[in-house]
Steps between C-alpha positions, in 0.01 A plus 500: 500500500518789745611431854206529741509782756677374815265413784505713813272564792286801416541785751202582719231734365633479143240518219621427145300487179534562126322801349201465268729502197681194632841667465602692813528356849346714775638464852332644810547493875146434627468487880132446600332823605773715339527664153685299236855615420656443156847338506771506236596172336624254422429300814799446731698781336666767716234751390223256591635441852557872559138577410368194687657594834409865458136398446512261795634778723246756379200270554621331818260496794634644829537156653600343170850374429668209669760593759786323670262264682453312172872461423747250646801643682828481308338466157527725199136593562592625848799695372300673226214587738751643749653708222158635397448614860844661533579870462724411206185409307222712651702822458526449124261665255183305421611444139833354620321273746279366220803446278687306771195286574456421130852355507495326839152348501548255209823381671320474834210312339740240360742469795332662802474185712872423469734590784730798453788323674506216246507724190832444322680680219439217253124521577502871417700441180238248385206729585655799324604287204145376442362855514780644282414245229168684465594854605846627596342822628282313752794283605721804557231676705442190712874466565506858637208435733642165618834667577314746719295224668805290582671799661192542717497125571844533660400814688182336633675172594341274237849385393869587547623523139389661176442251213464789254868597518603230251172469310521530122473847353213560256601660172231737383526806280204731545424774250239643736209704372563632151534877471259668259688651206433841345331317212277312747397825666421666166295202377300483822416870480405468133262212575330629816335844481569765765174452690502118515556334841796305360673818383438679831646207697798485262580870545471473879754216501737681263491843665522375860707181479312361802416136564168356383376482862544879525384580146155350558458718813586835340205739489397862523559496874875467433527818292650775715560800276775405254576168673363151540547420869452143622644264758621152410637197683848388392706234682291547813542879503245771426628741235334824391535580131467855368492465121496822293224489238647537150305739275406220257398279791281782638306499170439126542371542855283799409348300215376214720136473600413667829256224609749306711766579758749249355639555151525128421162327534308211349210535255271506804695776675669282761871526580710236322689239700874491437494140371215562256671825399813315384305268271293794374812695394659191343179446300495867395860471379414186307207675329738781403713229333797545731745214560408249775578563868428873503389545861443787748835424662672521164346846457630596845847404376445716191414797722825449692694473175349821363596686819853358481536603135386850600806516726328436836710363786414177682362691797287721275349196329435328833317810627251455215459122486533414870780247445705416811782305332742742336676215315190439290488866393874509431442229239269733304749786530783279372289399197405863435864610523604222264239613248610864527868411468428281197314787332786740576748250361314478169469882483877527537550238231269690263679828577835341416366372168 
């Protein structure tokens, strides 16, 4: 007998139903008087909470959310609300804010009425242990955010010590988004014809290396001669990208329909949202019979890898993709160098034979 789904209080404005085939669960944020917003599942997952709070923020009325007047002083609720109002939070990019909320809000929902001063290391170990039993990734992310909150708790006089200093570490090995292989790229191109929306979106991701949030915005207005010129937000900073248009990429852009300003649009001609775009690309990869977990971000990693294998420096790659963390790019360069050195080693071995 299967274990029943654990009971929990359903978040406000949540609408859940099973499709007409009785197989797939549909989850929507449905605030009265506002358009419905599709949310990723399963319920209570990190992806679900990220989409839920993004939808709540986007449909919030001007006088909407509860403020400090509805929280008790000295509680975790009060600390989290104060953090949300601080420059340390409001200065972060919107995507980062949503990510942090998706981690903090489930913790706040479960423990918000408790006093910060009474939180002890053994309490934190128990909380993290229960989460790690289901997802080490979620437990590790929560530990990071709690470490930050407890530092603020000392700064803002909620308590005098930091219970996170001796809290258990969470062991989690993340593979991250899987990079598309050369075989994946070839199979995708073989399946989707040049003029299909899926192929156009694929080529934009591969030839620019930009994030999905930027890819869905790219249109004819960004073409300036031989460059794609667009601004993007990264770590709270505005960055202008000037991406040279490769000759093969130019053919792709010239082959798109001239009806719309954006290159990536829905069947009805509307711009695609970044969340729907991710699922759309994953579905396109699945239909091309690629391995699971082939996502837009994995294609961004492939673009970085191709530039590294072409001998580009970290700064050259960052000027294309808009990355701000040089360590991330250096990882691709190290892998590319390893591949090149391995090939050279085998060539020398063959020459000796």
